[in-house]
N, C-alpha and C positions, 0 to 999 in steps of 0.2 A: 946608178939609178938617179933620174931627175926627181927632185922633191916637188910634190904637187901643190903644197901650200902657197908659194909665191905665184904660181901660175893661176890658181883659183882666185887669189887676192887681186891680181891684176885684171882678170877677165871680167867683162860685163855682158858679153854676148857669146852664145854657144850654138853651133850647128851640130845636130845629132843626126848621123848617118846610120839609120837602123838602131836598134837597141834590144837587149836580151829580155827585158820586162819594162813595163811603164814606169818602174821605179826610177829609171834614168831621167827621162824628161820631167817627170813629176817632181823629183827631188831638186833638180836644177832650177825649175820654175819656182818652186816654193822657196828656194834660197835667194831669189831675186834676180836671177840671170834672165836676160832676153833670150828665149829659146826658139830656134827654128828647127823643125824636124823634116828630114828627108825620109818619107816612110812608105814608098811604094815602088812598084816597078817602073812606072812612067816617070820621065824627067820632071813633069810638073806636079808630081805628088808631093808637094811641099806644104807644110803646116806651120802655124805659130801656136805655141804652147803658152797659155796665160793663165794667171790666177784671177778668178772672178768669184766674188762673194765666198771666198774660202775654198773654192773647188778649182782644180786644174781643168781647163778646157783646151781642146785642140781644134783649131779652126783651119780649114784648107784655104790657102791663099794662092797656090800655084806659082808663087814668085819666090825666087831666092832673096835672102836679106842683102842689104847694101854692103854690110861688112859683118865680120865675126872675129872675135879674138881667139876662140878655141874651137876645134872641130873634134868631136867625139866620134869614133869609128867602131862599128861592130860589123865589119865586112871582111871578106877574104883578102888575103895578101895581094892577089892579082888585081884587085880593084883600087889598091892604095895609090899607085901613081896618078890616076885620074882624080882621086879625092884630094891629093896633095896639091895638084895643079889648081883645082877649084878653090881650095883653102887659101892658096896664095893670092888669087884674084880677089878674095874677100878681105885680105889683109890679116889673116890669121897668123899667129905666131907659134901655135902649138897644135900638134895632133895627139890625141889621147886614144890609143887603140886598145880594145879589149878583145880577148879570144873567146871567152865563154867556156873555158876549159879549166879543170883542176889539174894538178901535177900528175895525177893518176891517169889523165887522158879523158876522164869523165866530163860530160857536159854539165855545166853549172852556170846559171845566169849571172852569178857574181864572180865567176872564175876569170883569173887574169894570167894564168900560166900559158906561156907560148914556148914551143919547142926552140932550142937555142939557135938553130940555123935560121928559122923563120923570124925570130926576134931580131937577129943581126941584120937580116935583109930589110925588115920593116924600118929599123933605125937608120940604116944606110939610105933608103929612099927618102925618108923624111928629113934627115939631117943634111943630105946632099942638096936639098931644096932650101936650106937655110932656116928650117923650122925645128922647134924642140919636139922631142919624142917622149911620150909617157905611155907605159903599158901596165903599170901597177901602182897604186891599188885600184880596186873597183871605185869608179868615179862617184857614185852615189854615197858610198861609205865615206870617202874623202870629203865631200861636201858636207855631210852630216857631222863628221868629226870637227871640221872647221867651225861649224855653227855652234857646237857645244863649247868651243875654246874661246869664243868671243864674249 
């Protein structure tokens, strides 16, 4: 398992491909990361998440960022190769994928359990592209925990 702390420490910009709840982009934004959200079915449904007057706002830009360190993914395995290719174009070094499942198979917005075969295939896709793969813990919890340790 890849340790998330060094990844979060090194990152300054994050692309979020979908999310289980607003907790993900909001927590990343409040922690000081530059957050770009790919949040819709259209290729230009791209937004910037920013902290303004203590509130997180999401503004549609329609444009991808120039670069990203980390790409957070809450999408099916079949979409991962395309996301990895886009992440490499942005200079990202890490893909952080979340399943939204508990080990019981139940849906949970904070769930990170992935069936073993799917986990292996996701790791293979990401690492064969030269990127680091993370699938656990829930990213917002890891960011909050890191903030309390500083």
